[in-house]
C-alpha positions as CSV (number, residue, x, y, z in Angstrom):
1,M,104.0,87.8,62.7
2,T,107.1,89.9,64.3
3,A,106.9,89.3,68.0
4,S,106.5,92.7,70.2
5,T,109.5,94.6,71.3
6,A,109.5,94.7,74.9
7,I,109.8,98.8,75.9
8,A,110.8,100.4,78.9
9,V,110.8,104.2,79.7
10,T,113.0,106.1,82.3
11,I,111.8,109.2,83.6
12,A,114.9,110.9,85.4
13,G,117.9,113.1,85.1
14,S,120.9,113.1,83.0
15,D,124.2,112.3,84.3
16,S,127.0,113.7,82.1
17,G,129.5,111.3,83.5
18,G,127.7,108.5,82.1
19,G,127.3,106.4,85.1
20,A,124.1,106.9,86.6
21,G,120.6,108.4,85.7
22,I,119.2,108.4,82.2
23,Q,122.6,106.9,80.9
24,A,122.6,104.3,83.6
25,D,118.9,103.4,83.0
26,L,119.4,103.0,79.1
27,K,122.4,100.9,79.6
28,T,120.6,98.6,81.6
29,F,117.6,98.3,79.3
30,S,120.0,97.5,76.5
31,A,122.0,95.1,78.4
32,L,119.0,93.2,79.3
33,G,117.3,93.1,76.0
34,V,114.8,95.9,76.3
35,Y,114.4,98.8,74.1
36,G,114.6,101.9,76.0
37,A,113.2,105.5,75.8
38,S,113.5,108.6,77.9
39,V,111.8,111.4,79.4
40,I,114.7,113.8,80.9
41,T,113.6,115.9,84.1
42,A,117.2,117.5,84.9
43,L,120.4,118.0,83.4
44,T,123.3,117.7,85.9
45,A,126.8,118.7,85.5
46,Q,128.3,115.6,87.2
47,N,131.3,113.3,87.1
48,T,132.7,110.5,89.5
49,L,133.8,113.1,92.0
50,G,130.4,114.8,92.5
51,V,127.6,117.1,91.4
52,T,128.7,120.5,90.1
53,G,125.4,121.7,88.7
54,I,121.8,120.8,88.3
55,H,119.4,122.6,85.6
56,D,115.8,121.3,85.9
57,V,113.8,120.9,82.8
58,P,110.4,123.0,83.0
59,A,107.6,121.2,84.0
60,D,105.6,121.7,80.7
61,F,108.4,120.2,78.6
62,I,108.5,117.3,80.9
63,T,104.8,117.0,80.1
64,A,105.8,117.3,76.0
65,Q,108.2,114.6,76.4
66,I,105.8,112.1,78.2
67,D,102.9,112.9,75.6
68,A,105.7,112.3,72.8
69,V,106.5,108.9,74.0
70,F,103.7,107.6,75.5
71,S,101.3,108.3,72.6
72,D,103.4,106.6,70.1
73,L,105.4,103.8,71.7
74,A,103.7,100.5,73.5
75,V,105.4,100.8,76.7
76,D,105.5,98.0,79.1
77,A,107.1,99.5,82.0
78,V,108.4,102.6,83.6
79,K,111.4,103.5,85.6
80,I,111.1,106.9,87.6
81,G,114.4,108.3,89.1
82,M,115.6,111.8,89.6
83,L,112.8,114.5,90.2
84,S,114.2,117.5,92.1
85,R,111.4,119.6,92.4
86,P,107.4,119.4,93.1
87,E,106.5,120.7,89.7
88,A,108.4,117.8,88.1
89,I,106.8,115.4,90.3
90,G,103.4,116.9,89.4
91,A,103.9,116.8,85.8
92,V,105.0,113.0,86.0
93,A,102.1,111.9,88.2
94,E,99.5,113.6,85.8
95,G,101.4,111.9,83.0
96,L,100.9,108.5,84.4
97,D,97.2,109.0,84.9
98,R,96.7,110.5,81.6
99,H,98.3,107.6,79.7
100,A,97.1,105.0,82.2
101,I,100.6,103.6,83.2
102,A,100.4,100.9,85.9
103,T,103.9,99.2,85.7
104,V,106.1,102.0,87.4
105,V,109.1,101.3,89.3
106,L,109.8,104.3,91.5
107,D,113.3,104.9,92.7
108,P,113.1,107.9,94.9
109,V,116.5,109.5,94.4
110,M,117.6,112.1,96.9
111,V,121.4,111.9,97.1
112,A,124.0,111.1,94.6
113,A,126.8,108.4,95.3
114,S,129.2,111.4,96.0
115,G,127.1,112.7,98.8
116,D,125.4,115.5,96.8
117,R,121.9,116.2,97.4
118,L,119.6,115.6,94.0
119,L,116.0,116.6,95.8
120,V,115.0,119.9,97.3
121,P,113.5,119.2,100.9
122,E,110.0,120.7,99.7
123,A,109.7,118.0,97.0
124,V,109.9,115.1,99.8
125,E,106.1,115.5,100.6
126,S,105.1,115.5,96.8
127,L,107.0,112.4,96.1
128,R,105.3,110.9,99.3
129,T,101.9,111.7,98.2
130,Q,101.8,111.8,94.5
131,L,104.0,109.3,93.3
132,L,104.3,106.5,96.0
133,P,100.4,105.5,95.4
134,R,100.9,105.4,91.7
135,A,104.0,103.1,91.7
136,L,103.8,99.4,91.4
137,L,107.2,99.1,93.3
138,I,109.3,101.7,95.3
139,T,113.0,100.9,95.7
140,P,114.5,103.2,98.5
141,N,117.8,102.7,100.1
142,L,118.2,102.8,103.8
143,P,118.7,106.5,104.1
144,E,115.9,107.5,101.5
145,A,113.4,105.2,103.4
146,A,113.9,107.1,106.7
147,V,113.5,110.4,105.0
148,L,110.3,109.3,103.3
149,L,109.2,108.3,106.6
150,D,110.7,111.0,108.6
151,E,112.5,109.0,110.9
152,A,116.0,107.6,111.9
153,P,117.5,105.0,109.3
154,A,116.7,101.2,110.1
155,A,119.6,99.7,112.2
156,D,118.4,96.0,111.9
157,L,116.4,93.9,109.8
158,A,113.4,94.0,112.1
159,A,113.3,97.8,111.7
160,V,113.8,97.5,108.1
161,R,110.6,95.4,107.8
162,R,108.6,97.8,110.0
163,Q,109.6,100.6,107.6
164,A,108.6,98.7,104.6
165,E,105.2,98.2,106.3
166,R,105.0,101.9,106.8
167,L,105.9,102.9,103.2
168,R,103.6,100.4,101.7
169,A,100.8,101.7,103.8
170,L,101.3,105.1,102.0
171,G,100.1,103.6,98.9
172,A,102.7,101.7,97.0
173,R,101.8,98.3,95.9
174,A,105.3,96.9,96.9
175,V,108.3,98.1,98.7
176,L,112.1,97.3,98.2
177,I,114.4,98.5,100.7
178,K,117.8,97.9,99.6
179,G,120.6,97.1,101.9
180,G,123.5,98.6,100.4
181,H,124.2,101.0,103.0
182,G,123.6,98.6,105.7
183,E,126.6,96.5,107.8
184,G,127.8,93.2,107.4
185,P,129.2,90.8,104.9
186,D,126.0,90.6,102.6
187,S,123.8,93.2,101.3
188,V,120.2,92.2,102.0
189,D,117.4,93.9,100.1
190,V,113.6,93.2,101.7
191,L,110.9,93.3,99.3
192,L,107.3,93.6,100.9
193,D,104.6,92.8,98.5
194,S,101.0,91.3,98.5
195,E,102.5,87.8,99.1
196,G,104.4,89.2,102.3
197,F,108.0,89.6,102.9
198,A,111.3,88.3,100.8
199,E,114.6,88.8,101.1
200,F,117.4,89.1,98.3
201,S,120.9,88.7,99.5
202,A,124.4,88.9,97.9
203,P,127.9,89.2,99.2
204,R,129.3,92.6,99.2
205,V,131.9,93.5,96.7
206,A,134.8,95.3,97.9
207,T,134.9,98.4,95.3
208,R,134.4,102.1,95.3
209,N,132.8,101.9,91.9
210,T,129.3,102.2,93.0
211,H,128.1,105.0,91.0
212,G,124.7,104.3,89.7
213,T,123.8,101.1,91.6
214,G,120.4,102.3,92.5
215,C,119.6,103.6,89.0
216,T,120.8,100.3,87.7
217,L,118.9,97.9,90.0
218,S,115.4,100.0,89.7
219,S,116.1,99.9,85.7
220,A,116.8,96.1,85.7
221,I,113.7,95.6,87.8
222,A,111.7,97.6,85.2
223,A,113.3,95.6,82.3
224,G,112.2,92.4,83.8
225,L,108.7,93.5,84.2
226,A,108.8,95.0,80.5
227,R,109.7,91.3,79.3
228,G,106.7,89.8,81.3
229,M,108.4,88.6,84.6
230,S,106.5,88.4,87.8
231,L,107.6,91.2,90.3
232,R,109.6,88.9,92.6
233,A,111.3,87.1,89.6
234,A,112.1,90.6,88.3
235,V,113.7,91.7,91.4
236,E,115.8,88.7,91.8
237,A,117.1,88.8,88.4
238,A,117.9,92.6,88.7
239,K,119.8,91.7,91.9
240,V,121.9,89.1,90.2
241,Y,122.6,91.4,87.3
242,L,123.7,94.2,89.4
243,T,125.9,92.1,91.9
244,Q,127.7,90.9,88.5
245,A,127.8,94.5,87.1
246,I,129.4,95.7,90.6
247,G,131.8,92.6,90.6
248,A,133.2,93.4,87.2
249,S,133.2,97.4,87.9
250,D,137.0,97.2,88.4
251,M,137.5,96.1,85.0
252,L,136.9,99.7,83.9
253,T,138.9,102.9,84.3
254,I,136.6,105.6,84.5
255,G,137.2,109.0,86.6
256,R,139.0,109.4,89.8
257,G,136.3,109.3,92.2
258,H,133.3,106.9,92.5
259,G,133.2,105.0,89.2
260,P,130.3,103.4,87.5
261,V,129.2,99.7,87.6
262,H,129.9,97.6,84.5
263,H,126.7,97.5,82.6
264,F,127.8,95.4,79.9
265,H,130.1,92.9,81.6
266,A,128.6,90.1,79.9
267,W,129.7,91.5,76.4
268,W,132.8,93.5,76.9
């Protein structure tokens, strides 16, 4: 009898430059031995220098993609990324309920590495109320956590922990606040789940090739979950994978701005 194939789905925006979004997610799934499918929520005209245009996919077509994928594929985990408008968020929330999807990693993407905003302001409340309660894990960085809570970014570890508690109170079963935007020699990610707090630390890598780091981490966690790992094991493995991908990013020569991480560092 053939063993079942681990399948993960990314619900996110497309990055025409290939470094973030759907493209980064599918590369990550493939690198970690998981079959990847996709639901595209927006098209971006984007490269390593920035975002020059966003074309939103109509909500009814997001619904059509969700129903096509989930009615056929035995999906083990879902990663959600860029959802720029309330209508898209509503369509995804309804789709998760309709197909009874519980293993959801939500990366509340708001701003690209270039600084370009990817989420309209009125969508923040929709994200907060409709998707956080449906997520197994949310993975905001420090600025995103602050926006979700409508307060200043955390300045120290104690503040990060307080924000994690407040975010979990909004309904997510677990919260991982990423420390990439923090200070100090190490990047420390703080996880709060039903067991309490855990920290995942790695030395910072001196490179400007950081495009798609958030997408890659959340996708790597979803890949681990799809393969049957516990949440904490999936987070730990994803942190290791991303750190190695950032460390190898200077092996690539891609674009003139914030280049991508090296998703296939173990093979190329």
